[in-house]
N, C-alpha and C positions, 0 to 999 in steps of 0.2 A: 800712037804718037811717034813721029819720026825723030831722028836725032836732031835734025834742023829745027823742028818745032820745039823740042825740049830746050834747045839753046836760046830761043827767043825769050822764053819765060825766065830761064836761069840768068841770062845776061841782065835783064831788068832788075831782078832780085839782087844780083851781085853788085850792081851800081848803087842801089840803095844801101846795102850793107857796107860798102866801101866809103861812100861820101855822106851818108846821112847818119844823124845821131840815132842810137838804138833805143829809142823811147817807146817803141811799139813792137809787138810780136804778131805780125799779120799772118793770116792763113796763107799758105803758099799758092797764091793764084794771082796772075797779073792781068788786070782788066784794062781795056782801052776803048770800050764803047758801051753805052747804055740807052735803053728805050723802054719806057713804061715800067713793067715789073721785071724786065730782063736786063742782064749785062752779058758782055762777051769778053773772053780773054784774048790775049795777043795771038793765040793759036786758032782763034775762030770758034772756040767752044762756047755754047750758049748756056746760061744759068738763070734760074730764078733767084732774085735777090731777096733774102729773108732777113736782112739787117737794116736796109734802107738808110745806110750811113747813120746809124743810131737814131732813126726817125727824122732825119733831115729831109729825106726824099719821099715824104708822104704822098706828094702829088705825082710820083713816078719820075723816072730818069728822063731828063731833057724834055720836059713837058713843053710843047710848042708855044703855048701862050706865054709861059714864063720866059723861055728863051727869046722869043720875039720881043718882049718888053725890054729885056736886057740889051739885046742887040740894037734896038732902035734908040734907046737912051744913050748907049755907049757911043753912038755916032754923033751925038750933039753936045753932051756935057757929062763928064764922069765925076769930077771932084772940084769943089770950091773951097773946102774946109768950112768950118762954121764961122770964119771971119766975115763971110758974106752970106746973104740969103741965096737960096736957089728956088726955082719955081716948082720943084717936085716935093720937097720936104713937107711943106704944109699940107699938100694933098694927101701924102702918105699918113701923116699924123692924124688928120681928120678921119680918113678911111679906117685906120686901125682903131682909133678911139671909139668910133661908132660901132665897129665890128665887135669889139669886146666890151663895150659899154663902160668906158672910163673917160675921165676928163682930160688927162694929159698922158703923153708918151715921151720917154727919154730914149733916143735911138743910140744903140751901140752896135757892135759887130759880132761878138762871139758870146756863147752862153756864159762862160766864166766871167767875162767883162760885165755882163748883165747882172750876175749874182753879186759881184763886187759893188756895182752901182746900187743895187737894192740895199745892201748892208750899209753903205754910206748914207743913203736917204733915211733909213731907219734910225741910225744913230743921230743924225742931225735933227730929225723930228723929235727924238727923245729929249734932246737938250733944249730945243727951241719951243716945242709944243707941249710935251708932257712935263717938263720941268725937272728931269733927272740931272743931278750934279755932273759937271763936266768930267769926262773920262770914267764915269761910273756905270754907263749903260752896258747891259748884257743882253745877248740874243740867245734864245734857246734853239738848239738844233737837235737832230735825231742821229742816233748811232747808225752805222752802216750807210750813211748818206753818201751821195756823190753829187757835188755841185761844181766840180772843176778841179784844177790842179794849181791854182795860183797860191802864193805863200799864205795869204789869209785863209783861203778855203781849206788847204791841207792842215791848217792849225786845228780845225775841228773835225778832221777826218780820223777814223780809227783804222785806216788801211796802212799797215806798217810799210809797205812798199812805197806808197805815196808820201809818207812822212819822214822816213829814216834819212838822217843826215841833211835835212832841209831846215832845221831849227836855227835860231830861236823862233818860237811860234807866237802868233798874235793872240793876245788875251781878249777876254770879253765874251766868251762863248760857253754855254752850259749844254752838255750832252745828256739827253734822256733816251729811253727806249722808244723806238718807233711803235706806233699803235698802242701806246700806254697812256691813256687819258688821265689816269690817277697821278702819274709822275708829273705830267704837265700841270695839272691842277695844284699839286703840292708846291711846285716852284713858283707859280704865279701868285699863290696866296702868301708865300713866305718871303718873297723878294720884290721890293718896290722898285728895283732898278732894272727890271725886265722891260726891254724896249720892243722886242719882236720875237716871233716864233717862225723860223724858217723850216719849211717842210716840202718834201716831194709827195704829191698826192698818191703816187705809186712809186716805190723805190725800184727803178729800172736796173741800174748797174748792180745793185745788191742781189738781183735775181728775180725781178718782177714780183715784189712783195706787195700785195693788195691789202690795205688796212681793213679792219673789221667795219661792218656797215654802221654808219653814223659817226665814225671817228672824226672825220674832217669837220662835220657839222658841230659836234660837241667842242672840238678844239677851237673853232671860230667863235663859238658862243663864249667860251672861257676868255679868249683874247679880248672880246668886246667888253666883257664884265670888268676886266682889269686894265682896260685902256692900253692894250698891247697890240702891235701891228701883226696881222696874219699875213705872212709872206709865202706865196706859193711859187715854187720852182717848177714851172711847166715847160722847161726847155725841151724835155724829151716826151712828156706825156700830153702836152698841149696840141692844139690845132688838129683835132679830129682823131688822133691816134687811138684813143680808148673808147670810141663810139659816141663821144660828145665833143663839142668844140674844145672844151676844157675838162680835164679830169676832175677838177674841183667841183664840177657840176654833179658828179657822182650819179646817183639815181634820182636826180631831181625830176619834178613832174612837168618840165617844160614841154610843150607840144612839139617844139622844133628842136632838133639836136644841136643847132648852133646857138642855143640859149640866148635868144634875142630878148627874153624877159629877164627877171632877176633870179639867178640860180639859188639853190639852198645855201651854197657856200661861195661867197664872193671875196676874193683876196683883197686885202688893203693895198698890197703891192704884188703885182703879177709879173713874173719873169718869163719871157719867151725868147726863143731862138730857133735854131735848126730849121724846121719846116716853115718858118716865116719867109724863107726864100725858096722853098722847094728844092733846096740843095744846090741852087745855081750860083749863090753868092753869099758871103758872110753877112748875115743880118740878125741882130737881136734887139730886144726892146724891153724896157721896164715901164709898166703902166700903173697909174695910181690916180686917185681923185685929187682935186685941188687942195684939200685940207692937208694932204701929205706931200704932194709934189711941190707945193709952194715954198718949201724950205730950200729948194735948189735955186741959186742965184748965179749970175755971171761970175765965172772963175771958180765955182765950187766943184765942177765936174765937167769933163769934156772928152772929145775924141776927134782926131783929124778926119777919120773916115766915117764916123757915126753919122747916119742921116744923109749920106751922099746921094746924088741924084739917081745913080744906077741902083743902089740898094732900095731907094724909095719906090722906083718903078717896078722892080722885081717883087718887092713885098706886096704891093697892091695886086699884081697879077697872081702871085702865089695864093693869097687869101681869097681872091675871086674864084680861083679854081676849086678850092675847098668848098666854098658856098655853092657854086654853080653845078658842080659834079656830085654834090651830096655825099661827100667823102666820109663824114661822121656816120651817117646812116649805113653806108656800105661797110665801114669798119665794125660797127655793132653787129650787123647781120652775119658777116663772114666770121667774126670772132666766135660767135656762138657755134657755128658749124665746125670751126677748127677745134674748139675744146671738146665738143660733143664727139667728134670722130676720134680724136686722140684718146679720150677717156674710154671709149669702147675697146681700143687696143690695150690700154694700160691695165684694164681689168684682169688680163691674163698674161701680162708682161713681167719678166724678171729684170729687165734692164731699165725700164722707165717707171718711176714711182708715182709721178703726178704731173698734171698740167695745170697752170694757173695763169690768170691774167684778166684783162678787160679789153674789149674791142680787138684790135689787131696788135696788141702788145701782150705777148704770151711767153711762157717759159716752160720747159720740160725738165723736171728734176731727174737726173740720172742716178741709178742705184749703185753708187760707188762713193768713195770718200772724196773730199774736196781736193786732196793733194794727188789724186789719181789722174791719169791722162786719158781716161775712157771717153769723156765728153769731147776732148780734142780729137781723138781718133774717130769718133762718130762724125764730127764736123768734116774731117778729111774725107770720109766715105760719102757724106752728103754731097760734098764738092764733086767727087767722082761720079755721083749719080745725078748731077745737074742742079744742085741747090746749095746756096751759100748761106751759112749761119755761123755763129761764133759762140764759144762758151763764155760764161762769166762765173766767177767764184768757183772755178774748178769743175764742179759736177752739175752745172746748170747750163742749159742751152736756151738762148733767147731767140724767139721767132717773131720777127716784125717786118712783114713785107710792105711794099708801097700800097697805099690805100686805094689805088686805082685798079687793084686786082679784081677779077671777076670770079664768080663761083666755080666755073669750070677750071680755071687756073688754080684756084685754091684747092679743089679736090684732087687735082693732079699732084699738087705739092704735098698734100696729106699722104697720098699714096707713096710718094718718094720718101717721106720721113718715116713712115711705118715700115716700108721695105728695108730701109737702111737700119732702123733699130732692130729689126728681126735678125739682121746679120750679127748682132752682138748679144743675142739671147743665150 
């Protein structure tokens, strides 16, 4: 790389460091173009993207169907606010409700907004439908969760970096161990003020922790028994990432991966974001049936940009791509190949301890402590070798490519990953 080329990347990084708040620690690479499973940096180097903007770009970078829908809508009408109707919102709501098999959709913009929305709906339902005394409702959450970084959400996080010096914290949440059905049962049986159980079907940010088989199904059954809402945060795991349209479907026996029938686990409140737009535009949504969503009345919740015409057009296109290109099936098939090939290498590896995941949401556990920089250094070397990934929780590397990847590309990427890991043996 020439001195001139180095300067192009360094200048962009220096601008961010000088004028931007330092709330992220990005990998030192400056991207300016993307297409499908690839991205290019300002120096023209090509990479495989193995993060997919935390699963927002499931449909691949700059998918032409999604971009065209966004461009066409942007030429006619971009925003009306919800003070008026627009001709796209109803179409989007109908499309998405039929796509995921729910009665109603409440449109928002970001994942954290959608989680906050779900919490509000749950609490209002608790007071108006379940009969819990005002201000007494509690929601069970899981340790090591990641639902966003708003004040309410960090109140039930156990990440010290996310919490420190941001108190006082919001009350009304009970933390239990993830994948511990006995703890969930104990709280549900002993506390009549429980309104909901908020859970990630797979804990992505915590290191792609997949719960034991049957956990979600048992949790949903317990919630039904105790008249508690099962709230699934599928912002990262949803929309084909794990080999099913929704990760809450788990290993259900649906003949089609898009779960057009009734899955084994259907959330009472479903939270979606990220890939709802294929990464082209901020779109999130909360879906529920009428018995739950009916508590929302004019003035109880809102968003100036939520449900705007561009978001509606983009979301319809993005979900259509998932269906038409069979992305859930592709994720399931390629995920099995990815874990199988990595496991063959791990059998004799000193640096990689294990690989885990579902579909194309996977993680490799690096044989070092959480406070080491080994995983970070591996990601730097992966970058040098043409593949972008990022550590989480110190010694875990998450691997989540766009779901439009083909088998030849995946096997090329597996070769890059194994070659890179061998440099650290």
